[in-house]
A tleap script that builds the chain and sets N, CA, C and O, in Angstrom:
source leaprc.protein.ff14SB
mol = sequence {
  NMET SER TYR ARG TYR ALA LEU ILE ALA THR
  VAL GLY SER VAL LEU GLY ALA ALA LEU GLY
  TYR VAL ILE GLY TRP GLY LEU TRP ASP VAL
  MET ALA VAL TYR PHE TYR ALA TYR VAL PRO
  GLY VAL THR GLU GLU GLY PHE ALA ARG VAL
  GLY GLN LEU PHE SER GLN TYR ASP PHE TRP
  LEU PHE LEU LEU PRO ALA SER PRO ARG ILE
  LEU ALA LYS ILE PHE THR ILE ALA VAL GLY
  VAL PHE ALA ILE LEU ILE SER ARG PHE LEU
  CYS TRP HIE SER ILE GLY ARG GLY LEU ARG
  PHE TYR LEU VAL ALA ASN SER VAL SER LEU
  TYR ASP ASN ARG LEU GLY CSER
}
set mol.1.N position { 74.114 157.291 159.632 }
set mol.1.CA position { 73.902 158.315 158.650 }
set mol.1.C position { 73.071 159.473 159.218 }
set mol.1.O position { 73.317 160.632 158.883 }
set mol.2.N position { 72.094 159.164 160.071 }
set mol.2.CA position { 71.244 160.216 160.616 }
set mol.2.C position { 72.034 161.179 161.499 }
set mol.2.O position { 71.689 162.357 161.593 }
set mol.3.N position { 73.089 160.689 162.146 }
set mol.3.CA position { 73.904 161.563 162.990 }
set mol.3.C position { 74.709 162.555 162.149 }
set mol.3.O position { 74.976 163.673 162.589 }
set mol.4.N position { 75.083 162.153 160.967 }
set mol.4.CA position { 75.775 163.072 160.061 }
set mol.4.C position { 74.832 164.215 159.677 }
set mol.4.O position { 75.234 165.378 159.639 }
set mol.5.N position { 73.584 163.870 159.396 }
set mol.5.CA position { 72.600 164.909 159.067 }
set mol.5.C position { 72.351 165.829 160.264 }
set mol.5.O position { 72.162 167.034 160.095 }
set mol.6.N position { 72.351 165.267 161.459 }
set mol.6.CA position { 72.176 166.086 162.660 }
set mol.6.C position { 73.340 167.063 162.819 }
set mol.6.O position { 73.133 168.217 163.193 }
set mol.7.N position { 74.547 166.612 162.540 }
set mol.7.CA position { 75.710 167.493 162.616 }
set mol.7.C position { 75.605 168.618 161.583 }
set mol.7.O position { 75.840 169.784 161.899 }
set mol.8.N position { 75.254 168.260 160.357 }
set mol.8.CA position { 75.107 169.264 159.293 }
set mol.8.C position { 74.018 170.273 159.664 }
set mol.8.O position { 74.198 171.477 159.479 }
set mol.9.N position { 72.897 169.788 160.183 }
set mol.9.CA position { 71.804 170.679 160.573 }
set mol.9.C position { 72.220 171.592 161.724 }
set mol.9.O position { 71.862 172.769 161.741 }
set mol.10.N position { 72.966 171.063 162.676 }
set mol.10.CA position { 73.424 171.869 163.809 }
set mol.10.C position { 74.379 172.965 163.348 }
set mol.10.O position { 74.243 174.124 163.741 }
set mol.11.N position { 75.342 172.592 162.516 }
set mol.11.CA position { 76.303 173.580 162.002 }
set mol.11.C position { 75.574 174.649 161.182 }
set mol.11.O position { 75.853 175.839 161.329 }
set mol.12.N position { 74.655 174.235 160.333 }
set mol.12.CA position { 73.883 175.193 159.543 }
set mol.12.C position { 73.060 176.120 160.417 }
set mol.12.O position { 72.950 177.314 160.136 }
set mol.13.N position { 72.485 175.577 161.469 }
set mol.13.CA position { 71.686 176.389 162.377 }
set mol.13.C position { 72.549 177.417 163.099 }
set mol.13.O position { 72.145 178.568 163.265 }
set mol.14.N position { 73.731 177.003 163.525 }
set mol.14.CA position { 74.630 177.927 164.221 }
set mol.14.C position { 75.114 179.022 163.266 }
set mol.14.O position { 75.212 180.186 163.653 }
set mol.15.N position { 75.414 178.651 162.030 }
set mol.15.CA position { 75.810 179.665 161.042 }
set mol.15.C position { 74.657 180.638 160.768 }
set mol.15.O position { 74.875 181.844 160.650 }
set mol.16.N position { 73.453 180.119 160.670 }
set mol.16.CA position { 72.280 180.975 160.490 }
set mol.16.C position { 72.059 181.884 161.685 }
set mol.16.O position { 71.670 183.041 161.523 }
set mol.17.N position { 72.302 181.373 162.877 }
set mol.17.CA position { 72.171 182.192 164.080 }
set mol.17.C position { 73.211 183.311 164.090 }
set mol.17.O position { 72.917 184.436 164.495 }
set mol.18.N position { 74.420 182.997 163.646 }
set mol.18.CA position { 75.460 184.028 163.565 }
set mol.18.C position { 75.065 185.108 162.561 }
set mol.18.O position { 75.291 186.294 162.805 }
set mol.19.N position { 74.483 184.709 161.447 }
set mol.19.CA position { 74.013 185.680 160.461 }
set mol.19.C position { 72.887 186.532 161.038 }
set mol.19.O position { 72.854 187.744 160.829 }
set mol.20.N position { 71.972 185.904 161.760 }
set mol.20.CA position { 70.898 186.647 162.423 }
set mol.20.C position { 71.448 187.656 163.414 }
set mol.20.O position { 70.940 188.773 163.517 }
set mol.21.N position { 72.482 187.268 164.143 }
set mol.21.CA position { 73.128 188.183 165.086 }
set mol.21.C position { 73.682 189.401 164.351 }
set mol.21.O position { 73.483 190.537 164.783 }
set mol.22.N position { 74.378 189.160 163.238 }
set mol.22.CA position { 74.965 190.249 162.455 }
set mol.22.C position { 73.876 191.185 161.939 }
set mol.22.O position { 74.040 192.405 161.966 }
set mol.23.N position { 72.772 190.622 161.471 }
set mol.23.CA position { 71.654 191.447 161.000 }
set mol.23.C position { 71.131 192.317 162.140 }
set mol.23.O position { 70.909 193.514 161.963 }
set mol.24.N position { 70.937 191.717 163.297 }
set mol.24.CA position { 70.429 192.469 164.439 }
set mol.24.C position { 71.407 193.498 164.950 }
set mol.24.O position { 71.013 194.608 165.307 }
set mol.25.N position { 72.671 193.147 164.989 }
set mol.25.CA position { 73.696 194.023 165.556 }
set mol.25.C position { 74.023 195.206 164.648 }
set mol.25.O position { 74.141 196.341 165.109 }
set mol.26.N position { 74.170 194.926 163.347 }
set mol.26.CA position { 74.657 195.979 162.476 }
set mol.26.C position { 73.672 196.544 161.478 }
set mol.26.O position { 73.865 197.650 160.971 }
set mol.27.N position { 72.610 195.793 161.187 }
set mol.27.CA position { 71.729 196.216 160.107 }
set mol.27.C position { 70.284 196.450 160.523 }
set mol.27.O position { 69.449 196.773 159.678 }
set mol.28.N position { 69.973 196.297 161.796 }
set mol.28.CA position { 68.576 196.323 162.210 }
set mol.28.C position { 67.898 197.647 161.919 }
set mol.28.O position { 66.734 197.666 161.518 }
set mol.29.N position { 68.601 198.756 162.110 }
set mol.29.CA position { 67.983 200.064 161.858 }
set mol.29.C position { 67.485 200.188 160.425 }
set mol.29.O position { 66.465 200.828 160.168 }
set mol.30.N position { 68.207 199.574 159.495 }
set mol.30.CA position { 67.836 199.639 158.075 }
set mol.30.C position { 66.838 198.535 157.719 }
set mol.30.O position { 65.920 198.758 156.930 }
set mol.31.N position { 67.016 197.353 158.295 }
set mol.31.CA position { 66.262 196.167 157.882 }
set mol.31.C position { 64.947 195.949 158.635 }
set mol.31.O position { 64.111 195.169 158.179 }
set mol.32.N position { 64.745 196.605 159.758 }
set mol.32.CA position { 63.570 196.339 160.599 }
set mol.32.C position { 62.263 196.457 159.829 }
set mol.32.O position { 61.396 195.593 159.959 }
set mol.33.N position { 62.106 197.492 159.042 }
set mol.33.CA position { 60.866 197.717 158.292 }
set mol.33.C position { 60.591 196.541 157.357 }
set mol.33.O position { 59.447 196.103 157.237 }
set mol.34.N position { 61.616 196.034 156.702 }
set mol.34.CA position { 61.451 194.922 155.766 }
set mol.34.C position { 61.119 193.621 156.484 }
set mol.34.O position { 60.298 192.835 156.009 }
set mol.35.N position { 61.753 193.396 157.622 }
set mol.35.CA position { 61.458 192.183 158.385 }
set mol.35.C position { 60.033 192.186 158.891 }
set mol.35.O position { 59.345 191.168 158.810 }
set mol.36.N position { 59.581 193.309 159.410 }
set mol.36.CA position { 58.204 193.388 159.901 }
set mol.36.C position { 57.204 193.173 158.770 }
set mol.36.O position { 56.139 192.595 158.988 }
set mol.37.N position { 57.531 193.625 157.587 }
set mol.37.CA position { 56.603 193.534 156.462 }
set mol.37.C position { 56.627 192.176 155.765 }
set mol.37.O position { 55.587 191.704 155.306 }
set mol.38.N position { 57.801 191.538 155.677 }
set mol.38.CA position { 57.925 190.377 154.791 }
set mol.38.C position { 58.316 189.054 155.446 }
set mol.38.O position { 58.172 188.010 154.810 }
set mol.39.N position { 58.794 189.050 156.668 }
set mol.39.CA position { 59.198 187.792 157.306 }
set mol.39.C position { 58.060 187.321 158.211 }
set mol.39.O position { 57.701 188.001 159.172 }
set mol.40.N position { 57.498 186.159 157.899 }
set mol.40.CA position { 56.396 185.649 158.719 }
set mol.40.C position { 56.817 185.447 160.172 }
set mol.40.O position { 57.868 184.869 160.449 }
set mol.41.N position { 56.002 185.919 161.078 }
set mol.41.CA position { 56.267 185.733 162.496 }
set mol.41.C position { 57.076 186.836 163.144 }
set mol.41.O position { 57.171 186.877 164.370 }
set mol.42.N position { 57.662 187.732 162.366 }
set mol.42.CA position { 58.450 188.832 162.924 }
set mol.42.C position { 57.557 190.066 162.966 }
set mol.42.O position { 57.224 190.649 161.934 }
set mol.43.N position { 57.178 190.450 164.176 }
set mol.43.CA position { 56.336 191.625 164.367 }
set mol.43.C position { 56.980 192.552 165.392 }
set mol.43.O position { 57.844 192.134 166.163 }
set mol.44.N position { 56.558 193.800 165.394 }
set mol.44.CA position { 57.078 194.749 166.382 }
set mol.44.C position { 56.714 194.303 167.797 }
set mol.44.O position { 57.522 194.417 168.719 }
set mol.45.N position { 55.506 193.801 167.960 }
set mol.45.CA position { 55.060 193.340 169.274 }
set mol.45.C position { 55.875 192.146 169.734 }
set mol.45.O position { 56.313 192.092 170.884 }
set mol.46.N position { 56.080 191.191 168.841 }
set mol.46.CA position { 56.873 190.008 169.172 }
set mol.46.C position { 58.307 190.369 169.510 }
set mol.46.O position { 58.908 189.801 170.422 }
set mol.47.N position { 58.834 191.300 168.781 }
set mol.47.CA position { 60.206 191.725 169.010 }
set mol.47.C position { 60.345 192.418 170.365 }
set mol.47.O position { 61.307 192.175 171.094 }
set mol.48.N position { 59.394 193.272 170.698 }
set mol.48.CA position { 59.414 193.944 172.002 }
set mol.48.C position { 59.290 192.929 173.132 }
set mol.48.O position { 59.932 193.065 174.174 }
set mol.49.N position { 58.461 191.915 172.917 }
set mol.49.CA position { 58.282 190.861 173.933 }
set mol.49.C position { 59.579 190.083 174.139 }
set mol.49.O position { 59.918 189.742 175.272 }
set mol.50.N position { 60.297 189.802 173.074 }
set mol.50.CA position { 61.573 189.104 173.188 }
set mol.50.C position { 62.550 189.924 174.025 }
set mol.50.O position { 63.275 189.371 174.853 }
set mol.51.N position { 62.573 191.234 173.813 }
set mol.51.CA position { 63.437 192.104 174.620 }
set mol.51.C position { 63.116 192.015 176.099 }
set mol.51.O position { 64.021 191.969 176.932 }
set mol.52.N position { 61.832 191.990 176.429 }
set mol.52.CA position { 61.423 191.846 177.830 }
set mol.52.C position { 61.857 190.497 178.396 }
set mol.52.O position { 62.324 190.407 179.531 }
set mol.53.N position { 61.695 189.456 177.591 }
set mol.53.CA position { 62.069 188.116 178.044 }
set mol.53.C position { 63.569 187.986 178.266 }
set mol.53.O position { 63.995 187.318 179.208 }
set mol.54.N position { 64.377 188.612 177.414 }
set mol.54.CA position { 65.831 188.580 177.595 }
set mol.54.C position { 66.224 189.169 178.943 }
set mol.54.O position { 67.057 188.607 179.655 }
set mol.55.N position { 65.628 190.289 179.285 }
set mol.55.CA position { 65.985 190.918 180.552 }
set mol.55.C position { 65.490 190.106 181.746 }
set mol.55.O position { 66.067 190.184 182.831 }
set mol.56.N position { 64.442 189.341 181.558 }
set mol.56.CA position { 63.868 188.572 182.654 }
set mol.56.C position { 64.516 187.194 182.833 }
set mol.56.O position { 64.793 186.789 183.962 }
set mol.57.N position { 64.758 186.475 181.743 }
set mol.57.CA position { 65.192 185.078 181.855 }
set mol.57.C position { 66.620 184.809 181.427 }
set mol.57.O position { 67.109 183.696 181.619 }
set mol.58.N position { 67.295 185.768 180.862 }
set mol.58.CA position { 68.698 185.675 180.497 }
set mol.58.C position { 68.983 184.440 179.643 }
set mol.58.O position { 68.301 184.220 178.643 }
set mol.59.N position { 69.979 183.631 180.017 }
set mol.59.CA position { 70.450 182.560 179.143 }
set mol.59.C position { 69.456 181.428 178.957 }
set mol.59.O position { 69.552 180.702 177.967 }
set mol.60.N position { 68.510 181.246 179.860 }
set mol.60.CA position { 67.517 180.186 179.681 }
set mol.60.C position { 66.712 180.409 178.405 }
set mol.60.O position { 66.215 179.467 177.788 }
set mol.61.N position { 66.600 181.655 178.035 }
set mol.61.CA position { 65.846 182.001 176.838 }
set mol.61.C position { 66.527 181.499 175.567 }
set mol.61.O position { 65.868 181.299 174.547 }
set mol.62.N position { 67.840 181.294 175.625 }
set mol.62.CA position { 68.569 180.833 174.443 }
set mol.62.C position { 68.181 179.422 174.035 }
set mol.62.O position { 68.406 179.031 172.889 }
set mol.63.N position { 67.606 178.654 174.941 }
set mol.63.CA position { 67.195 177.293 174.606 }
set mol.63.C position { 65.850 177.266 173.880 }
set mol.63.O position { 65.529 176.271 173.230 }
set mol.64.N position { 65.070 178.319 173.974 }
set mol.64.CA position { 63.758 178.353 173.316 }
set mol.64.C position { 63.809 178.198 171.802 }
set mol.64.O position { 62.982 177.476 171.244 }
set mol.65.N position { 64.750 178.849 171.113 }
set mol.65.CA position { 64.733 178.703 169.660 }
set mol.65.C position { 64.993 177.285 169.172 }
set mol.65.O position { 64.943 177.034 167.968 }
set mol.66.N position { 65.266 176.365 170.067 }
set mol.66.CA position { 65.442 174.975 169.663 }
set mol.66.C position { 64.129 174.380 169.163 }
set mol.66.O position { 64.140 173.343 168.501 }
set mol.67.N position { 63.011 175.008 169.463 }
set mol.67.CA position { 61.724 174.456 169.065 }
set mol.67.C position { 61.151 175.084 167.797 }
set mol.67.O position { 61.491 174.646 166.698 }
set mol.68.N position { 60.297 176.090 167.915 }
set mol.68.CA position { 59.638 176.598 166.708 }
set mol.68.C position { 60.575 177.350 165.772 }
set mol.68.O position { 61.448 178.092 166.223 }
set mol.69.N position { 60.400 177.164 164.515 }
set mol.69.CA position { 61.272 177.735 163.486 }
set mol.69.C position { 61.181 179.261 163.407 }
set mol.69.O position { 62.214 179.929 163.387 }
set mol.70.N position { 60.003 179.812 163.362 }
set mol.70.CA position { 59.836 181.259 163.238 }
set mol.70.C position { 60.396 181.954 164.477 }
set mol.70.O position { 61.049 182.992 164.369 }
set mol.71.N position { 60.143 181.390 165.631 }
set mol.71.CA position { 60.642 181.949 166.875 }
set mol.71.C position { 62.166 182.089 166.846 }
set mol.71.O position { 62.708 183.066 167.364 }
set mol.72.N position { 62.844 181.138 166.254 }
set mol.72.CA position { 64.302 181.176 166.182 }
set mol.72.C position { 64.779 182.403 165.415 }
set mol.72.O position { 65.791 183.000 165.782 }
set mol.73.N position { 64.073 182.788 164.365 }
set mol.73.CA position { 64.461 183.969 163.585 }
set mol.73.C position { 64.385 185.219 164.453 }
set mol.73.O position { 65.305 186.038 164.453 }
set mol.74.N position { 63.303 185.363 165.182 }
set mol.74.CA position { 63.139 186.535 166.039 }
set mol.74.C position { 64.245 186.580 167.089 }
set mol.74.O position { 64.847 187.629 167.318 }
set mol.75.N position { 64.508 185.442 167.722 }
set mol.75.CA position { 65.494 185.414 168.797 }
set mol.75.C position { 66.906 185.682 168.301 }
set mol.75.O position { 67.650 186.427 168.940 }
set mol.76.N position { 67.288 185.097 167.188 }
set mol.76.CA position { 68.659 185.285 166.717 }
set mol.76.C position { 68.924 186.730 166.312 }
set mol.76.O position { 70.011 187.252 166.556 }
set mol.77.N position { 67.951 187.372 165.701 }
set mol.77.CA position { 68.112 188.791 165.345 }
set mol.77.C position { 68.087 189.656 166.609 }
set mol.77.O position { 68.862 190.605 166.733 }
set mol.78.N position { 67.204 189.328 167.531 }
set mol.78.CA position { 67.083 190.104 168.769 }
set mol.78.C position { 68.362 190.047 169.597 }
set mol.78.O position { 68.718 191.029 170.248 }
set mol.79.N position { 69.041 188.939 169.581 }
set mol.79.CA position { 70.298 188.824 170.325 }
set mol.79.C position { 71.289 189.882 169.852 }
set mol.79.O position { 71.986 190.491 170.663 }
set mol.80.N position { 71.351 190.099 168.549 }
set mol.80.CA position { 72.224 191.140 168.018 }
set mol.80.C position { 71.742 192.530 168.361 }
set mol.80.O position { 72.539 193.390 168.738 }
set mol.81.N position { 70.448 192.763 168.233 }
set mol.81.CA position { 69.883 194.086 168.528 }
set mol.81.C position { 70.118 194.452 169.991 }
set mol.81.O position { 70.472 195.590 170.298 }
set mol.82.N position { 69.924 193.497 170.887 }
set mol.82.CA position { 70.070 193.770 172.317 }
set mol.82.C position { 71.501 193.579 172.810 }
set mol.82.O position { 71.759 193.627 174.013 }
set mol.83.N position { 72.437 193.359 171.871 }
set mol.83.CA position { 73.880 193.279 172.155 }
set mol.83.C position { 74.243 192.245 173.221 }
set mol.83.O position { 75.039 192.515 174.120 }
set mol.84.N position { 73.648 191.061 173.105 }
set mol.84.CA position { 74.012 189.944 173.967 }
set mol.84.C position { 75.361 189.414 173.466 }
set mol.84.O position { 75.635 189.478 172.267 }
set mol.85.N position { 76.195 188.901 174.350 }
set mol.85.CA position { 77.485 188.348 173.927 }
set mol.85.C position { 77.276 187.246 172.899 }
set mol.85.O position { 76.558 186.281 173.161 }
set mol.86.N position { 77.890 187.381 171.744 }
set mol.86.CA position { 77.687 186.409 170.674 }
set mol.86.C position { 78.243 185.037 171.042 }
set mol.86.O position { 77.646 184.019 170.694 }
set mol.87.N position { 79.370 184.995 171.737 }
set mol.87.CA position { 79.952 183.698 172.104 }
set mol.87.C position { 79.018 182.929 173.033 }
set mol.87.O position { 78.834 181.721 172.885 }
set mol.88.N position { 78.443 183.628 173.971 }
set mol.88.CA position { 77.507 182.992 174.905 }
set mol.88.C position { 76.257 182.506 174.174 }
set mol.88.O position { 75.786 181.390 174.389 }
set mol.89.N position { 75.739 183.363 173.315 }
set mol.89.CA position { 74.550 182.993 172.552 }
set mol.89.C position { 74.805 181.783 171.666 }
set mol.89.O position { 74.009 180.844 171.661 }
set mol.90.N position { 75.901 181.791 170.916 }
set mol.90.CA position { 76.181 180.680 170.001 }
set mol.90.C position { 76.430 179.378 170.753 }
set mol.90.O position { 76.078 178.303 170.268 }
set mol.91.N position { 77.027 179.471 171.922 }
set mol.91.CA position { 77.226 178.266 172.742 }
set mol.91.C position { 75.879 177.652 173.128 }
set mol.91.O position { 75.660 176.458 172.923 }
set mol.92.N position { 74.976 178.464 173.687 }
set mol.92.CA position { 73.673 177.957 174.090 }
set mol.92.C position { 72.804 177.558 172.902 }
set mol.92.O position { 72.031 176.602 172.979 }
set mol.93.N position { 72.935 178.290 171.817 }
set mol.93.CA position { 72.188 177.942 170.612 }
set mol.93.C position { 72.646 176.586 170.084 }
set mol.93.O position { 71.825 175.767 169.673 }
set mol.94.N position { 73.946 176.352 170.095 }
set mol.94.CA position { 74.500 175.066 169.651 }
set mol.94.C position { 73.971 173.927 170.505 }
set mol.94.O position { 73.619 172.864 169.992 }
set mol.95.N position { 73.920 174.152 171.793 }
set mol.95.CA position { 73.420 173.111 172.703 }
set mol.95.C position { 71.935 172.847 172.444 }
set mol.95.O position { 71.526 171.696 172.292 }
set mol.96.N position { 71.142 173.898 172.395 }
set mol.96.CA position { 69.694 173.729 172.211 }
set mol.96.C position { 69.336 173.093 170.885 }
set mol.96.O position { 68.591 172.115 170.844 }
set mol.97.N position { 69.861 173.639 169.802 }
set mol.97.CA position { 69.555 173.082 168.479 }
set mol.97.C position { 70.195 171.711 168.300 }
set mol.97.O position { 69.589 170.803 167.733 }
set mol.98.N position { 71.420 171.568 168.786 }
set mol.98.CA position { 72.097 170.276 168.670 }
set mol.98.C position { 71.324 169.168 169.375 }
set mol.98.O position { 71.171 168.070 168.840 }
set mol.99.N position { 70.841 169.462 170.571 }
set mol.99.CA position { 70.025 168.463 171.287 }
set mol.99.C position { 68.804 168.070 170.473 }
set mol.99.O position { 68.466 166.892 170.360 }
set mol.100.N position { 68.160 169.059 169.918 }
set mol.100.CA position { 66.960 168.779 169.119 }
set mol.100.C position { 67.293 167.882 167.929 }
set mol.100.O position { 66.634 166.866 167.713 }
set mol.101.N position { 68.308 168.254 167.163 }
set mol.101.CA position { 68.655 167.494 165.964 }
set mol.101.C position { 69.165 166.097 166.301 }
set mol.101.O position { 68.859 165.138 165.593 }
set mol.102.N position { 69.943 165.976 167.380 }
set mol.102.CA position { 70.464 164.663 167.737 }
set mol.102.C position { 69.398 163.763 168.348 }
set mol.102.O position { 69.482 162.541 168.222 }
set mol.103.N position { 68.409 164.336 169.002 }
set mol.103.CA position { 67.281 163.512 169.475 }
set mol.103.C position { 66.504 162.936 168.298 }
set mol.103.O position { 66.112 161.769 168.316 }
set mol.104.N position { 66.288 163.747 167.289 }
set mol.104.CA position { 65.615 163.262 166.084 }
set mol.104.C position { 66.476 162.205 165.395 }
set mol.104.O position { 65.964 161.167 164.974 }
set mol.105.N position { 67.763 162.459 165.280 }
set mol.105.CA position { 68.676 161.503 164.637 }
set mol.105.C position { 68.701 160.187 165.401 }
set mol.105.O position { 68.720 159.115 164.796 }
set mol.106.N position { 68.700 160.263 166.718 }
set mol.106.CA position { 68.698 159.055 167.527 }
set mol.106.C position { 67.413 158.260 167.320 }
set mol.106.O position { 67.444 157.033 167.231 }
set mol.107.N position { 66.291 158.959 167.245 }
set mol.107.CA position { 65.013 158.277 166.993 }
set mol.107.C position { 65.011 157.611 165.627 }
set mol.107.O position { 64.582 156.465 165.491 }
set mol.108.N position { 65.482 158.316 164.631 }
set mol.108.CA position { 65.545 157.744 163.281 }
set mol.108.C position { 66.451 156.530 163.269 }
set mol.108.O position { 66.103 155.497 162.696 }
set mol.109.N position { 67.602 156.644 163.891 }
set mol.109.CA position { 68.554 155.530 163.929 }
set mol.109.C position { 67.971 154.324 164.664 }
set mol.109.O position { 68.101 153.189 164.206 }
set mol.110.N position { 67.333 154.573 165.797 }
set mol.110.CA position { 66.747 153.501 166.589 }
set mol.110.C position { 65.664 152.769 165.811 }
set mol.110.O position { 65.667 151.540 165.739 }
set mol.111.N position { 64.743 153.520 165.232 }
set mol.111.CA position { 63.632 152.880 164.511 }
set mol.111.C position { 64.065 152.323 163.172 }
set mol.111.O position { 63.475 151.356 162.689 }
set mol.112.N position { 65.072 152.905 162.568 }
set mol.112.CA position { 65.595 152.373 161.317 }
set mol.112.C position { 66.218 151.000 161.555 }
set mol.112.O position { 66.035 150.079 160.759 }
set mol.113.N position { 66.954 150.871 162.654 }
set mol.113.CA position { 67.557 149.571 162.989 }
set mol.113.C position { 66.504 148.528 163.308 }
set mol.113.O position { 66.662 147.360 162.955 }
set mol.114.N position { 65.449 148.929 163.961 }
set mol.114.CA position { 64.374 147.986 164.300 }
set mol.114.C position { 63.611 147.538 163.054 }
set mol.114.O position { 63.232 146.373 162.935 }
set mol.115.N position { 63.392 148.456 162.142 }
set mol.115.CA position { 62.673 148.124 160.923 }
set mol.115.C position { 63.526 147.262 159.979 }
set mol.115.O position { 63.008 146.433 159.231 }
set mol.116.N position { 64.842 147.482 160.038 }
set mol.116.CA position { 65.738 146.752 159.143 }
set mol.116.C position { 65.981 145.318 159.560 }
set mol.116.O position { 66.416 144.510 158.740 }
set mol.117.N position { 65.712 144.974 160.813 }
set mol.117.CA position { 66.011 143.603 161.255 }
set mol.117.C position { 64.835 142.674 161.191 }
set mol.117.O position { 64.958 141.498 161.535 }
savepdb mol mol.pdb
quit
């Protein structure tokens, strides 16, 4: 059962990343002021830093949003703003987030089986 939840979480995360890309790619000029004001963790400084990191570390950076939640919002929007290939981003995002969710699912499954016996 935990693996089903991991699949649902991975698919939801990838869909959210695609939405973040669209916001960054097509709506950032209009939405930037609102994101800086109302979304926790999204700042002009943080956003500028993400741009620098993209140019320096390229695809390795796509694995970072697998960890902290707020960081993922900044990265997914930044990918659209900086016009990174969406197919490449979604592939790496799927791998990073999927690994995270399936590691948790595996731990739950392992300990659930041990507790049940």
